C-alpha positions in Angstrom: 25.2 -33.8 7.0 25.0 -31.9 3.7 22.5 -29.1 3.4 21.7 -27.0 0.3 20.1 -23.7 1.0 18.1 -21.9 -1.7 17.5 -18.1 -1.3 15.8 -15.5 -3.4 17.5 -12.7 -1.5 20.3 -10.5 -2.9 21.1 -8.2 0.0 22.5 -8.8 3.5 20.3 -6.1 5.1 17.0 -8.0 4.6 15.5 -9.8 7.6 15.4 -13.1 5.8 19.0 -12.7 4.8 20.1 -11.9 8.3 18.3 -15.0 9.6 19.9 -17.1 6.9 23.4 -15.8 7.7 23.0 -16.7 11.4 21.6 -20.1 10.6 24.5 -20.9 8.3 27.2 -19.5 10.6 26.0 -21.6 13.5 25.5 -24.8 11.4 29.0 -24.4 9.9 30.5 -24.3 13.4 28.8 -27.6 14.1 30.5 -29.1 11.1 27.5 -29.2 8.7 28.5 -29.1 5.0 26.6 -26.1 3.7 26.1 -24.8 0.1 23.9 -21.9 -0.9 22.0 -21.2 -4.2 21.6 -17.5 -4.8 20.1 -15.6 -7.8 22.9 -13.1 -8.4 26.4 -12.2 -7.3 25.6 -9.2 -5.1 26.1 -8.4 -1.4 24.7 -11.6 0.1 26.9 -13.7 -2.3 29.9 -11.6 -1.5 29.3 -12.1 2.3 29.2 -15.9 2.0 32.2 -16.0 -0.3 34.2 -14.0 2.3 33.1 -16.5 4.9 34.2 -19.5 2.8 30.7 -20.7 2.2 30.3 -22.4 -1.2 27.7 -20.5 -3.4 26.0 -21.6 -6.6 24.7 -18.9 -8.9 22.8 -20.3 -11.9 23.5 -18.9 -15.4 20.1 -17.1 -15.3 18.5 -14.9 -12.7 15.6 -17.0 -11.2 12.6 -15.4 -9.5 10.0 -16.4 -7.0 7.2 -18.6 -8.3 4.7 -15.8 -7.9 2.7 -13.6 -10.3 4.4 -10.4 -11.6 3.1 -7.2 -10.2 0.4 -5.4 -12.1 0.3 -2.0 -10.5 0.8 0.2 -13.5 -0.6 0.2 -17.1 2.8 -1.0 -18.3 2.8 -3.8 -15.8 -0.6 -4.9 -17.0 0.6 -4.8 -20.7 3.7 -6.9 -19.8 2.0 -9.2 -17.4 1.7 -12.3 -19.6 5.2 -11.9 -21.2 6.7 -11.5 -17.7 4.8 -14.5 -16.3 5.9 -16.7 -19.3 9.5 -15.4 -19.0 9.6 -16.1 -15.3 8.2 -19.6 -15.8 10.7 -20.4 -18.6 13.7 -19.1 -16.6 12.7 -20.9 -13.4 12.3 -24.2 -15.3 15.7 -23.7 -17.0 17.4 -23.0 -13.7 15.7 -26.1 -12.1 17.1 -28.3 -14.8 20.5 -26.7 -14.5 20.6 -27.2 -10.7 19.6 -30.8 -11.1 22.7 -31.4 -13.2 24.9 -29.4 -10.8 23.6 -31.0 -7.6 23.3 -34.6 -8.8 27.0 -35.3 -8.1 27.0 -33.9 -4.6 23.5 -35.0 -3.6 22.6 -33.1 -0.4 20.7 -34.7 2.4 18.2 -31.9 2.5 17.3 -28.9 0.4 16.2 -25.9 2.6 14.5 -23.0 0.8 14.7 -19.8 2.8 11.2 -18.5 1.9 7.9 -19.8 0.7 7.8 -18.2 -2.8 10.9 -19.8 -4.4 9.9 -23.2 -5.8 13.1 -24.2 -7.7 14.5 -26.0 -4.6 11.2 -27.9 -4.2 11.3 -29.2 -7.8 15.0 -30.2 -7.6 14.4 -32.1 -4.3 11.3 -33.8 -5.9 13.4 -34.9 -8.9 16.3 -36.1 -6.8 13.9 -37.7 -4.2 15.3 -35.9 -1.2 13.5 -34.0 1.6 12.7 -30.3 1.0 12.0 -27.7 3.7 10.0 -24.5 3.0 10.9 -21.8 5.5 7.7 -19.9 5.5 8.3 -16.2 6.4 5.4 -14.6 4.5 1.7 -14.0 4.5 1.7 -13.7 0.7 -1.2 -11.5 -0.3 -1.3 -9.9 3.1 2.5 -9.5 3.5 4.8 -6.5 3.0 5.5 -7.2 -0.7 2.0 -8.4 -1.4 2.6 -11.4 -3.6 0.4 -14.1 -5.0 1.6 -17.7 -5.4 1.7 -19.2 -8.9 -0.6 -20.9 -9.9 -2.8 -20.5 -6.8 -2.5 -20.3 -3.0 -4.4 -23.6 -2.7 -1.8 -25.3 -5.0 1.0 -23.9 -2.8 -0.7 -25.3 0.3 -0.7 -28.7 -1.4 3.0 -28.5 -2.0 3.6 -28.0 1.7 1.9 -31.4 2.4 3.7 -33.6 0.0 5.4 -36.6 1.6 8.9 -35.3 1.3 8.0 -31.7 2.2 8.5 -30.1 5.6 7.8 -26.6 6.7 9.4 -24.2 9.2 7.0 -21.4 10.1 8.5 -18.3 11.7 5.4 -17.7 13.9 2.4 -19.6 15.1 0.1 -17.2 13.2 1.9 -17.8 9.9 1.5 -21.6 10.5 -2.2 -21.0 11.1 -2.6 -18.8 8.1 -1.0 -21.6 5.9 -3.3 -24.3 7.4 -0.4 -26.2 8.9 -1.1 -26.0 12.6 -1.8 -29.7 13.0 0.3 -30.9 10.1 2.9 -33.5 11.2 5.8 -32.2 9.1 5.4 -28.5 10.2 7.2 -26.8 13.0 7.2 -23.2 14.4 10.7 -21.9 14.7 11.3 -18.2 15.5 14.2 -16.5 13.6 17.6 -16.4 15.2 18.2 -12.6 15.4 21.5 -12.2 17.1 23.9 -14.2 19.3 22.8 -14.2 23.0 26.0 -12.5 23.9 25.0 -9.5 21.8 22.4 -8.3 24.3 23.3 -4.8 25.3 21.7 -1.9 27.2 22.7 1.7 27.8 20.6 4.0 30.0 22.0 6.9 28.1 19.6 7.7 25.3 19.4 10.4 22.6 16.2 12.3 22.2 14.7 10.8 19.0 12.2 8.2 17.9 13.3 5.7 15.3 11.7 3.8 12.4 13.6 1.3 10.3 12.4 -0.7 7.3 11.4 -0.5 3.7 9.1 2.2 2.5 6.1 0.1 1.6 2.3 0.3 2.4 2.2 -2.7 4.7 5.2 -1.3 6.8 2.8 1.4 8.0 5.1 4.3 7.5 2.5 6.7 6.2 0.1 6.1 9.1 3.1 6.6 11.4 3.6 10.1 9.9 -0.1 10.9 10.5 0.2 9.9 14.1 3.5 11.7 14.5 2.0 14.9 13.1 -0.8 14.6 15.6 1.7 14.1 18.4 3.7 17.2 17.3 0.5 19.3 17.5 -0.2 18.1 21.0 3.3 18.3 22.6 5.1 21.5 23.0 8.6 20.0 22.6 8.2 16.9 20.4 11.2 14.5 19.9 12.4 14.3 16.3 11.6 11.1 14.2 14.5 9.4 12.4 13.6 7.1 9.5 16.2 4.5 8.4 15.4 2.7 5.2 14.5 3.2 1.6 11.9 2.3 -1.0 10.8 2.8 -4.6 11.0 6.3 -6.0 7.1 6.7 -6.2 6.5 5.5 -2.7 9.4 7.6 -1.3 7.8 10.6 -2.9 4.5 9.8 -1.2 6.4 9.8 2.1 8.2 13.0 1.5 5.0 14.7 0.2 3.2 13.7 3.4 6.0 15.0 5.6 5.9 18.3 3.7 2.1 18.5 3.9 2.4 18.5 7.7 5.4 20.9 7.6 7.5 18.4 9.4 10.7 18.8 7.4 12.6 20.0 10.5 11.2 17.2 12.7 11.6 14.1 10.4 15.0 13.0 9.1 15.4 10.4 6.3 18.6 8.6 7.1 18.6 6.1 4.1 19.9 2.6 4.5 22.2 2.3 7.5 24.9 -0.1 8.4 25.0 1.1 12.0 21.3 0.2 12.7 22.2 -1.5 16.0 23.8 1.7 17.3 20.7 3.6 16.2 18.5 1.2 18.2 20.8 1.5 21.2 20.6 5.3 21.3 17.0 5.9 20.5 14.4 6.8 23.1 12.0 4.4 21.5 11.7 2.3 18.3 8.3 2.3 16.5 7.0 -0.7 14.6 3.8 0.4 12.7 3.7 -2.6 10.4 0.2 -3.9 9.5 1.3 -7.6 8.8 4.9 -8.2 10.0 5.7 -11.8 9.4 8.0 -12.2 12.4 9.3 -8.8 13.1 13.1 -9.2 12.9 13.6 -5.5 13.6 11.5 -5.7 16.7 13.7 -8.4 18.2 16.9 -6.5 17.0 15.7 -3.4 18.8 15.1 -5.4 22.0 18.5 -7.0 21.8 20.0 -3.5 21.6 18.2 -2.3 24.7 15.6 -0.1 23.0 12.1 0.5 24.1 9.6 -0.7 21.5 6.3 0.8 20.6 4.5 -1.7 18.3 1.3 -2.2 16.3 -0.5 -5.1 18.1 -0.9 -7.3 15.1 0.6 -10.3 13.3 4.2 -11.2 14.2 4.7 -8.1 16.3 1.7 -9.1 18.5 3.0 -12.7 18.8 6.4 -11.5 20.1 4.6 -9.3 22.6 2.3 -12.1 23.7 5.3 -14.5 24.0 6.9 -12.0 26.3 3.9 -11.5 28.5 3.4 -15.3 28.7 7.1 -15.8 29.8 7.4 -12.9 32.2 3.8 -12.2 33.3 4.2 -8.5 32.2 4.4 -6.5 29.0 7.7 -6.2 27.2 6.7 -3.3 24.9 4.1 -0.6 24.4 1.3 -1.9 22.3 -1.2 0.1 20.3 -4.2 -0.7 18.0 -5.3 2.9 17.2 -3.7 6.1 16.1 -4.8 7.8 19.4 -3.0 5.1 21.4 0.2 5.5 19.4 0.0 9.3 19.9 -0.4 8.9 23.6 2.6 6.5 23.8 4.7 9.1 22.0 3.6 11.8 24.4 4.2 9.5 27.5 7.7 8.4 26.3 8.6 12.0 25.7 7.6 13.1 29.1 9.0 10.1 31.1 12.7 9.5 31.8 14.1 6.3 30.3 14.5 4.6 33.7 10.7 4.6 34.0 10.7 2.0 31.2 13.9 0.2 32.1 12.2 -2.8 33.7 10.1 -3.3 30.5 13.2 -3.0 28.3 15.1 -5.5 30.4 12.2 -8.0 30.4 12.2 -7.7 26.6 15.8 -8.5 26.5 15.5 -11.6 28.6 12.7 -12.8 26.3 14.6 -12.3 23.0 17.7 -13.8 24.4 15.7 -16.9 25.4 13.6 -17.3 22.3 15.3 -15.5 19.4 19.1 -16.1 19.8 20.9 -17.4 16.7 22.3 -20.3 18.8 18.8 -21.4 19.8 17.5 -21.2 16.3 20.4 -23.1 14.8 20.1 -25.8 17.5 16.4 -26.3 16.7 17.0 -26.4 13.0 19.7 -29.0 13.4 17.4 -31.1 15.5 14.7 -30.7 12.8 17.2 -32.0 10.2 18.0 -35.0 12.3 14.3 -35.8 12.7 13.7 -35.5 8.9 16.7 -37.8 8.2 15.5 -40.3 10.8 12.1 -40.3 9.1 13.6 -40.9 5.7 15.7 -43.8 7.0 12.5 -45.5 8.3 10.8 -45.4 4.8 
């Protein structure tokens, strides 16, 4: 079986990249012939090269088939030139890939997101099946993007005869109007190998946030809630923030921290390669995202034996609901209002970690069952087999 993956990611620390790494590592162990198309030769490319995975990097840097941002006056002035340039480059790359791939025609082309269309057009030309791995809410998502030319057009692409979709949550499948579509499947991301589940009852006194500094990640509302918590608790735990963002948004974050005089309480750690250790040691991990597609970090934290406090919405909610359905009890602390989050922070500060140990262990049993890299790769392989069987019948 030959599978060509197409990714728009550049860095290994992104959730979609981590999921792709686990998929490819597991499939390679099963003898699947894997190649990956990447936009640039950066960290994700270097990782795959070191693992002996064949990578294809086109001569031009392709982009997602979405509209350019128009946040600033300069963005608005350059909107049409950027859109035209993106369209021309993506068409050039599509033609280049058709030539490169024609000789080693893969059985399936698997695009690791819903915004990158070059794999779809290559598959359409070569008359082979194409999978969209839908991880995003688009306009509602973290990066807030809009499909080109329209969302309705994108939905029609999903339902072409040779198109298949893997949706990382039931809610994303519903949002994309694919719930009852025959060629669509819900498949949760493979986060870590099942053997990587770990738990230490020894915790350090801090709360943890990890992720990009962007509006939909909920970092600014988290600071508001944390400030209220600090006002109400005599000995508040510090908040550690792992991640980064654009300079303007990072300044918004640091200005808000300063406005509450929290410089001694909040520590910006930057991007960290030891995030699993940070999860393992934290008293609790906070997920304030407004529309988390799946919530890779939520599952990572649970694998690492960390108590999770999460906004009860989108992918985070679905993970919590899955846990309650499987175990009959909650696997994390949910909240829907700032007051509920503040109260959770107070309670976790006051209670010893063994008070929450049964909840933490339930969470671990759920993520091990649903979100292991082995389970994800097995289901993807079976999906490939189903697709190829369908093709053989045509």
